[in-house]
N, CA, C and O atoms as a DFTB+ gen file, in Angstrom:
556 C
 N C O
     1  1     108.249      37.369     -47.777
     2  2     108.890      36.955     -46.929
     3  2     108.182      36.253     -45.835
     4  3     107.539      37.051     -45.153
     5  1     108.087      35.020     -45.440
     6  2     107.625      34.632     -44.270
     7  2     108.141      35.015     -42.865
     8  3     109.304      35.418     -42.837
     9  1     107.589      34.966     -41.900
    10  2     108.027      35.462     -40.464
    11  2     107.495      33.436     -39.676
    12  3     106.544      32.655     -39.715
    13  1     108.794      33.525     -39.124
    14  2     108.557      32.083     -38.101
    15  2     108.719      32.231     -36.904
    16  3     109.800      32.791     -36.719
    17  1     108.022      31.944     -35.665
    18  2     108.232      32.163     -34.541
    19  2     108.938      30.744     -33.942
    20  3     108.289      29.724     -33.710
    21  1     110.440      30.885     -33.732
    22  2     110.882      29.549     -32.682
    23  2     110.614      29.642     -31.471
    24  3     110.782      30.786     -31.050
    25  1     110.186      28.751     -30.557
    26  2     109.839      28.712     -28.992
    27  2     111.224      27.817     -28.877
    28  3     111.548      26.910     -29.643
    29  1     111.921      28.273     -27.791
    30  2     112.974      27.184     -27.656
    31  2     112.872      26.659     -26.249
    32  3     112.870      27.529     -25.378
    33  1     112.788      25.428     -25.862
    34  2     112.389      24.793     -24.592
    35  2     113.707      24.801     -23.751
    36  3     114.836      24.936     -24.221
    37  1     113.332      24.607     -22.214
    38  2     114.120      24.662     -21.305
    39  2     115.633      23.429     -21.786
    40  3     116.768      23.544     -21.323
    41  1     115.280      22.571     -22.579
    42  2     116.558      21.887     -22.981
    43  2     117.645      22.668     -23.649
    44  3     118.820      22.303     -23.612
    45  1     117.163      23.934     -24.364
    46  2     118.453      24.498     -25.000
    47  2     118.730      25.663     -24.372
    48  3     119.288      26.567     -24.995
    49  1     118.373      25.807     -23.028
    50  2     118.539      27.025     -21.927
    51  2     119.937      27.467     -22.017
    52  3     120.132      28.678     -22.114
    53  1     121.060      26.566     -21.997
    54  2     122.101      26.939     -22.051
    55  2     122.665      26.201     -23.773
    56  3     123.290      25.172     -24.027
    57  1     122.266      26.957     -24.398
    58  2     122.706      26.728     -25.911
    59  2     123.803      27.827     -26.500
    60  3     123.273      28.938     -26.529
    61  1     124.708      27.843     -26.815
    62  2     125.534      28.745     -27.183
    63  2     126.238      28.811     -28.755
    64  3     126.610      27.725     -29.200
    65  1     126.362      29.562     -29.288
    66  2     126.534      29.409     -30.615
    67  2     127.858      29.870     -31.035
    68  3     128.155      30.993     -30.628
    69  1     128.719      29.262     -31.753
    70  2     130.365      29.551     -31.848
    71  2     130.514      30.466     -33.218
    72  3     131.645      30.385     -33.699
    73  1     129.521      31.392     -34.003
    74  2     129.827      32.073     -34.762
    75  2     128.598      33.093     -34.790
    76  3     127.465      32.618     -34.717
    77  1     128.770      34.437     -34.889
    78  2     127.954      35.697     -34.781
    79  2     127.179      35.841     -36.043
    80  3     126.744      36.964     -36.294
    81  1     126.902      34.707     -37.011
    82  2     125.728      34.814     -37.895
    83  2     124.917      33.206     -37.863
    84  3     125.515      32.131     -37.904
    85  1     123.699      33.357     -37.796
    86  2     122.945      32.057     -37.789
    87  2     122.290      32.168     -38.905
    88  3     122.123      33.284     -39.396
    89  1     121.838      31.118     -39.460
    90  2     120.986      31.028     -40.510
    91  2     119.867      30.146     -40.264
    92  3     119.919      28.990     -39.846
    93  1     118.909      30.789     -40.553
    94  2     117.281      30.194     -40.568
    95  2     116.578      30.162     -41.721
    96  3     115.636      30.952     -41.788
    97  1     116.770      29.510     -42.579
    98  2     115.631      29.131     -43.770
    99  2     116.381      30.167     -44.737
   100  3     115.662      30.579     -45.648
   101  1     117.617      30.635     -44.713
   102  2     118.145      31.307     -45.756
   103  2     118.176      32.853     -45.464
   104  3     118.366      33.716     -46.322
   105  1     117.935      33.097     -43.977
   106  2     117.846      34.707     -43.526
   107  2     118.900      34.303     -42.590
   108  3     119.207      33.339     -41.890
   109  1     119.385      35.682     -42.948
   110  2     120.454      35.820     -41.945
   111  2     120.190      36.417     -40.565
   112  3     119.531      37.434     -40.776
   113  1     120.365      36.290     -39.404
   114  2     120.288      36.853     -38.187
   115  2     121.618      37.027     -37.369
   116  3     122.378      36.122     -37.026
   117  1     121.752      38.438     -37.113
   118  2     123.408      38.648     -36.232
   119  2     122.875      38.549     -35.144
   120  3     121.694      38.477     -34.806
   121  1     124.135      38.550     -34.407
   122  2     123.619      38.261     -32.688
   123  2     125.192      39.217     -32.355
   124  3     126.282      39.248     -32.927
   125  1     124.711      39.808     -31.335
   126  2     125.830      40.285     -30.391
   127  2     126.104      39.240     -29.152
   128  3     125.368      39.185     -28.167
   129  1     127.070      38.558     -29.308
   130  2     127.138      37.839     -27.878
   131  2     128.005      38.246     -26.970
   132  3     128.637      37.554     -26.172
   133  1     128.024      40.079     -27.203
   134  2     129.135      40.083     -26.210
   135  2     127.828      40.618     -24.740
   136  3     128.061      40.389     -23.553
   137  1     126.816      41.175     -25.144
   138  2     126.050      41.451     -24.684
   139  2     124.829      40.898     -23.751
   140  3     124.159      41.857     -24.135
   141  1     124.074      40.320     -23.008
   142  2     122.908      39.914     -22.794
   143  2     123.388      38.172     -22.503
   144  3     122.606      37.322     -22.078
   145  1     124.611      37.966     -22.792
   146  2     124.244      36.424     -22.210
   147  2     124.612      35.928     -21.049
   148  3     125.419      36.650     -20.464
   149  1     124.317      34.963     -20.501
   150  2     124.388      34.539     -19.189
   151  2     125.758      34.152     -19.009
   152  3     126.235      33.418     -19.874
   153  1     126.519      34.530     -17.992
   154  2     127.934      34.151     -17.524
   155  2     127.797      34.174     -16.330
   156  3     127.024      34.880     -15.683
   157  1     128.894      33.035     -15.784
   158  2     129.249      32.965     -14.454
   159  2     130.129      34.431     -13.735
   160  3     131.139      35.020     -14.121
   161  1     129.381      34.618     -12.756
   162  2     129.886      35.978     -12.330
   163  2     129.860      35.491     -10.211
   164  3     129.067      35.010      -9.400
   165  1     131.359      36.061     -10.240
   166  2     131.797      35.560      -8.612
   167  2     131.470      36.605      -7.688
   168  3     132.337      37.445      -7.927
   169  1     130.629      37.131      -6.637
   170  2     130.458      38.117      -5.831
   171  2     131.336      37.463      -4.533
   172  3     131.147      36.274      -4.278
   173  1     132.230      38.187      -3.770
   174  2     132.832      37.793      -2.737
   175  2     132.696      39.010      -1.784
   176  3     133.114      40.155      -1.958
   177  1     131.891      38.396      -0.549
   178  2     131.939      39.262       0.056
   179  2     132.110      39.326       1.920
   180  3     131.195      38.687       2.437
   181  1     132.894      39.838       2.762
   182  2     132.764      40.104       4.319
   183  2     131.537      39.629       4.757
   184  3     130.663      39.506       3.899
   185  1     131.213      39.255       6.215
   186  2     130.167      38.942       6.630
   187  2     130.280      38.905       8.026
   188  3     131.339      38.753       8.635
   189  1     129.127      39.052       8.539
   190  2     129.308      39.389      10.258
   191  2     128.337      37.342      10.479
   192  3     128.603      36.518      11.354
   193  1     127.657      37.246       9.729
   194  2     127.138      36.060      10.214
   195  2     126.918      35.079       8.792
   196  3     126.209      35.263       7.802
   197  1     127.849      33.968       9.160
   198  2     128.103      32.926       7.592
   199  2     126.510      32.196       7.769
   200  3     125.787      31.884       8.715
   201  1     126.443      32.133       6.243
   202  2     125.156      30.848       6.210
   203  2     125.767      30.163       4.771
   204  3     126.470      30.804       3.990
   205  1     125.380      28.788       4.575
   206  2     126.114      27.986       3.491
   207  2     125.057      28.293       2.475
   208  3     125.479      28.316       1.319
   209  1     123.600      28.567       2.661
   210  2     122.693      29.023       1.658
   211  2     121.997      30.412       1.962
   212  3     121.493      30.810       3.012
   213  1     122.154      31.207       0.378
   214  2     121.457      32.459       0.549
   215  2     121.002      32.333      -0.530
   216  3     121.221      31.521      -1.430
   217  1     120.099      33.482      -0.396
   218  2     119.063      34.205      -1.673
   219  2     119.920      35.354      -2.016
   220  3     120.254      35.996      -1.021
   221  1     120.229      35.658      -2.784
   222  2     120.914      37.145      -3.605
   223  2     119.901      37.695      -4.496
   224  3     119.733      37.248      -5.630
   225  1     119.274      38.583      -4.045
   226  2     118.268      39.716      -4.703
   227  2     119.151      40.731      -5.312
   228  3     120.154      41.276      -4.852
   229  1     118.495      40.876      -6.562
   230  2     118.905      42.144      -7.357
   231  2     117.709      42.603      -7.793
   232  3     116.951      41.932      -8.493
   233  1     117.432      44.025      -7.317
   234  2     116.563      45.230      -7.913
   235  2     116.866      45.649      -8.657
   236  3     117.936      46.226      -8.462
   237  1     116.270      45.774     -10.157
   238  2     116.576      46.753     -10.897
   239  2     116.113      48.329     -10.864
   240  3     115.160      48.752     -11.518
   241  1     116.816      49.016     -10.126
   242  2     115.861      50.212     -10.104
   243  2     115.184      50.789     -11.271
   244  3     114.032      51.222     -11.285
   245  1     115.964      50.755     -12.188
   246  2     115.395      51.405     -13.268
   247  2     114.012      50.809     -13.775
   248  3     113.081      51.614     -13.743
   249  1     113.737      49.598     -14.213
   250  2     112.628      48.544     -14.283
   251  2     111.772      48.375     -13.409
   252  3     110.653      48.076     -13.825
   253  1     111.941      48.484     -12.099
   254  2     111.516      47.764     -10.967
   255  2     111.023      46.687     -11.311
   256  3     109.841      46.482     -11.584
   257  1     112.216      45.660     -11.321
   258  2     112.257      44.238     -11.061
   259  2     113.059      43.868     -10.297
   260  3     114.071      44.511     -10.016
   261  1     112.688      42.525      -9.716
   262  2     113.434      41.817      -8.415
   263  2     113.410      40.801      -8.815
   264  3     112.326      40.270      -9.057
   265  1     114.763      40.066      -9.061
   266  2     115.328      38.736      -9.394
   267  2     115.965      38.069      -8.154
   268  3     117.037      38.415      -7.658
   269  1     115.158      37.054      -7.709
   270  2     116.064      36.226      -6.675
   271  2     116.616      35.135      -6.890
   272  3     115.898      34.174      -7.165
   273  1     118.103      34.976      -6.821
   274  2     118.507      33.559      -6.822
   275  2     118.732      32.942      -5.700
   276  3     118.885      33.588      -4.663
   277  1     118.787      31.585      -5.726
   278  2     119.274      30.981      -4.647
   279  2     121.051      30.184      -5.143
   280  3     121.376      29.578      -6.164
   281  1     121.933      30.586      -3.778
   282  2     122.613      30.375      -3.978
   283  2     123.495      29.658      -2.960
   284  3     123.637      30.268      -1.901
   285  1     124.125      28.462      -3.074
   286  2     125.335      27.734      -2.263
   287  2     126.222      28.399      -2.339
   288  3     126.812      28.654      -3.389
   289  1     126.607      28.975      -0.821
   290  2     127.941      29.331      -0.607
   291  2     129.253      29.040      -0.817
   292  3     129.230      28.253       0.129
   293  1     130.254      28.971      -1.158
   294  2     131.583      28.144      -0.960
   295  2     132.061      29.340      -0.064
   296  3     131.802      30.542      -0.124
   297  1     133.081      28.383       1.044
   298  2     133.555      29.618       1.974
   299  2     135.443      29.814       1.785
   300  3     136.234      28.951       1.403
   301  1     135.696      31.042       2.144
   302  2     137.015      31.149       1.699
   303  2     137.147      32.089       3.527
   304  3     136.300      32.685       4.192
   305  1     138.533      31.814       3.747
   306  2     138.886      32.540       4.833
   307  2     138.674      34.077       4.922
   308  3     139.405      34.943       4.440
   309  1     137.185      34.297       5.848
   310  2     136.699      35.837       6.105
   311  2     135.711      36.062       5.164
   312  3     135.049      37.082       5.354
   313  1     135.384      35.271       4.037
   314  2     134.690      35.659       2.600
   315  2     133.535      34.910       2.679
   316  3     133.635      33.861       3.315
   317  1     132.526      35.163       2.223
   318  2     131.775      34.061       1.622
   319  2     131.548      34.528       0.246
   320  3     131.204      35.692       0.040
   321  1     131.773      33.433      -0.985
   322  2     132.001      33.459      -2.109
   323  2     130.763      32.647      -2.872
   324  3     130.545      31.438      -2.804
   325  1     129.984      33.687      -3.648
   326  2     128.759      33.599      -4.035
   327  2     129.002      33.164      -5.929
   328  3     129.420      33.832      -6.874
   329  1     128.638      32.132      -5.842
   330  2     128.907      31.965      -7.950
   331  2     127.485      32.076      -8.826
   332  3     126.918      30.990      -8.946
   333  1     127.051      32.815      -9.236
   334  2     125.792      32.937      -9.586
   335  2     125.841      33.424     -11.380
   336  3     126.675      34.238     -11.778
   337  1     124.481      32.563     -12.609
   338  2     124.715      33.023     -13.817
   339  2     123.907      34.397     -13.788
   340  3     123.453      34.711     -12.687
   341  1     123.766      34.910     -14.428
   342  2     122.919      36.080     -14.905
   343  2     123.103      36.739     -16.174
   344  3     124.268      36.540     -16.519
   345  1     122.593      37.313     -16.878
   346  2     122.605      38.483     -18.035
   347  2     122.475      39.437     -17.987
   348  3     121.510      40.121     -18.329
   349  1     123.868      39.832     -17.340
   350  2     123.908      41.762     -17.297
   351  2     123.771      42.170     -18.923
   352  3     124.031      41.723     -20.040
   353  1     123.147      43.400     -18.223
   354  2     123.671      44.593     -19.750
   355  2     124.066      45.424     -19.268
   356  3     123.685      45.938     -18.217
   357  1     125.580      45.953     -20.478
   358  2     126.109      47.430     -19.895
   359  2     125.270      48.223     -19.947
   360  3     124.304      48.333     -20.702
   361  1     125.782      49.084     -18.750
   362  2     125.142      50.260     -17.920
   363  2     123.727      49.926     -16.959
   364  3     122.886      50.781     -16.681
   365  1     123.685      48.762     -16.611
   366  2     122.200      48.062     -15.536
   367  2     122.996      48.799     -14.063
   368  3     124.220      48.891     -13.960
   369  1     122.368      49.101     -13.391
   370  2     122.361      48.726     -11.809
   371  2     121.610      48.221     -10.851
   372  3     120.445      47.945     -11.137
   373  1     121.957      48.054      -9.892
   374  2     121.028      47.197      -9.336
   375  2     121.411      47.444      -7.773
   376  3     122.534      47.830      -7.448
   377  1     120.272      47.161      -6.749
   378  2     120.256      46.917      -5.316
   379  2     120.456      46.025      -5.211
   380  3     119.744      45.264      -5.867
   381  1     121.617      45.351      -4.279
   382  2     121.664      43.766      -4.339
   383  2     121.882      43.834      -2.822
   384  3     122.468      44.643      -2.103
   385  1     121.029      42.407      -2.527
   386  2     121.037      41.977      -1.068
   387  2     121.153      40.742      -0.874
   388  3     120.308      39.987      -1.356
   389  1     122.222      40.245      -0.127
   390  2     122.415      38.844       0.382
   391  2     121.464      38.524       1.941
   392  3     121.568      38.988       3.077
   393  1     120.576      37.549       1.340
   394  2     119.996      37.178       2.358
   395  2     119.934      35.407       2.957
   396  3     119.930      34.443       2.192
   397  1     119.901      35.337       4.128
   398  2     120.263      34.004       4.754
   399  2     118.810      33.444       4.541
   400  3     117.732      33.912       4.906
   401  1     119.181      32.016       3.665
   402  2     118.130      31.213       3.411
   403  2     118.195      30.189       4.168
   404  3     117.318      29.407       3.800
   405  1     118.868      29.706       5.181
   406  2     118.429      28.888       6.309
   407  2     117.368      28.668       6.781
   408  3     116.904      29.783       7.018
   409  1     116.430      27.684       7.178
   410  2     115.559      27.801       7.617
   411  2     115.414      28.161       8.898
   412  3     116.347      27.776       9.603
   413  1     114.296      28.964       9.634
   414  2     114.730      29.438      10.928
   415  2     115.044      30.880      11.052
   416  3     114.593      31.480      12.028
   417  1     115.865      31.595      10.056
   418  2     116.346      32.653      10.235
   419  2     115.863      33.675       9.433
   420  3     116.625      34.540       9.000
   421  1     114.606      33.666       9.174
   422  2     113.667      34.437       8.315
   423  2     114.089      35.660       7.151
   424  3     113.573      36.734       6.845
   425  1     115.221      34.957       6.711
   426  2     115.791      35.942       5.853
   427  2     116.471      36.954       6.307
   428  3     116.115      38.123       6.160
   429  1     117.626      36.545       6.965
   430  2     118.234      37.442       7.735
   431  2     119.405      38.233       6.752
   432  3     120.207      37.608       6.058
   433  1     119.348      39.564       6.825
   434  2     120.110      40.292       6.103
   435  2     121.665      39.861       6.393
   436  3     122.119      39.650       7.517
   437  1     122.421      39.768       5.111
   438  2     123.905      39.388       5.640
   439  2     124.819      40.432       5.078
   440  3     125.805      40.879       5.666
   441  1     124.446      40.745       4.010
   442  2     124.876      41.848       3.272
   443  2     124.124      42.698       2.139
   444  3     123.108      42.262       1.597
   445  1     124.679      43.919       1.823
   446  2     123.472      44.759       1.045
   447  2     124.806      45.770       0.788
   448  3     125.716      46.202       1.496
   449  1     124.326      45.922      -0.894
   450  2     125.435      46.829      -1.865
   451  2     123.989      47.307      -2.956
   452  3     122.771      47.145      -3.033
   453  1     125.436      48.165      -3.855
   454  2     124.841      48.476      -5.306
   455  2     125.750      47.688      -6.272
   456  3     126.781      47.174      -5.838
   457  1     125.424      47.588      -7.477
   458  2     126.152      46.364      -8.321
   459  2     125.876      47.766      -9.952
   460  3     124.991      48.619     -10.022
   461  1     126.861      47.513     -10.863
   462  2     126.862      48.239     -11.909
   463  2     127.668      47.600     -12.672
   464  3     128.884      47.467     -12.539
   465  1     126.920      47.164     -13.553
   466  2     127.244      46.133     -14.743
   467  2     127.941      47.100     -16.086
   468  3     127.468      47.934     -16.858
   469  1     129.002      46.627     -15.934
   470  2     129.908      47.252     -17.340
   471  2     130.998      46.499     -18.013
   472  3     131.701      45.763     -17.322
   473  1     131.219      46.610     -19.331
   474  2     132.049      46.133     -20.282
   475  2     133.030      46.822     -20.232
   476  3     133.456      46.485     -21.337
   477  1     133.911      47.656     -19.804
   478  2     134.969      48.251     -19.706
   479  2     135.784      47.303     -18.293
   480  3     135.525      47.183     -17.095
   481  1     137.102      46.644     -19.421
   482  2     137.916      45.882     -18.619
   483  2     139.074      46.983     -18.184
   484  3     140.199      46.486     -18.236
   485  1     139.053      48.125     -17.839
   486  2     140.202      48.840     -17.541
   487  2     139.458      49.510     -15.949
   488  3     139.231      50.719     -15.902
   489  1     139.146      48.666     -14.790
   490  2     138.220      49.457     -14.124
   491  2     139.098      50.339     -13.288
   492  3     138.410      50.854     -12.407
   493  1     140.078      50.630     -13.238
   494  2     141.227      51.340     -12.355
   495  2     140.883      52.600     -12.615
   496  3     140.796      53.395     -11.679
   497  1     140.644      52.969     -13.842
   498  2     140.399      54.262     -14.700
   499  2     138.668      54.018     -15.447
   500  3     138.210      54.130     -16.584
   501  1     138.195      53.698     -14.313
   502  2     136.502      53.446     -15.030
   503  2     135.991      54.720     -15.197
   504  3     136.042      55.445     -14.203
   505  1     135.532      55.151     -16.167
   506  2     134.962      56.496     -16.712
   507  2     133.340      55.870     -17.049
   508  3     133.054      54.880     -17.722
   509  1     132.508      56.729     -16.399
   510  2     131.014      56.731     -15.894
   511  2     130.342      57.015     -18.184
   512  3     129.640      56.306     -18.905
   513  1     131.055      58.324     -18.435
   514  2     130.694      58.817     -19.644
   515  2     132.058      58.675     -20.393
   516  3     133.164      58.871     -19.890
   517  1     131.800      58.308     -21.657
   518  2     133.340      57.889     -22.336
   519  2     133.240      59.108     -23.201
   520  3     132.171      59.399     -23.737
   521  1     134.406      59.887     -23.365
   522  2     134.189      60.988     -24.479
   523  2     134.574      60.362     -25.633
   524  3     135.526      59.585     -25.563
   525  1     133.840      60.606     -27.036
   526  2     134.765      60.365     -27.959
   527  2     135.750      61.667     -28.617
   528  3     135.714      62.868     -28.350
   529  1     136.647      60.890     -29.599
   530  2     137.392      61.824     -30.507
   531  2     136.762      63.418     -30.705
   532  3     137.325      64.507     -30.815
   533  1     135.601      63.090     -30.699
   534  2     134.897      64.595     -31.245
   535  2     134.935      65.574     -30.354
   536  3     135.243      66.718     -30.690
   537  1     134.663      65.284     -29.253
   538  2     134.186      65.556     -27.678
   539  2     132.578      65.680     -27.449
   540  3     131.779      66.357     -26.801
   541  1     132.599      64.701     -28.303
   542  2     130.761      64.293     -28.200
   543  2     130.319      63.207     -27.009
   544  3     130.192      62.034     -27.360
   545  1     130.104      63.524     -25.748
   546  2     129.846      62.548     -24.735
   547  2     128.873      61.687     -25.430
   548  3     127.796      62.105     -25.855
   549  1     129.226      60.645     -25.517
   550  2     128.608      59.140     -25.256
   551  2     127.815      58.642     -24.053
   552  3     128.448      58.700     -22.999
   553  1     126.553      58.158     -23.969
   554  2     126.058      57.557     -22.551
   555  2     125.751      56.367     -23.016
   556  3     125.303      55.505     -22.259
């Protein structure tokens, strides 16, 4: 068996796969498309000072990594609508800051909060730790 390393350039950055099996030289690689893929996310925040251009700062507390995304805001009455792409993983948590990116305002803080990434869909009955049928807690 030979090992091949394939480097994808930025031209295939938004590449998607319609199947969960990819064959490369007759070797099967399985892909879990539900976790780690970039998707569009929408964050609606109330604000004291409106800005058409913002920086969304995601601070991963566990890995001590900071990601800064430049975003053009879509206005909605009383809200700032931020649409962005990011590959979240189930269970990740972030400290989030929205900073004013308009020149002259020196990255003024507009909003601050916490973000928890989850694959659970019933958010009204969200469970931090799901209990399996045999009463073993899955983390």
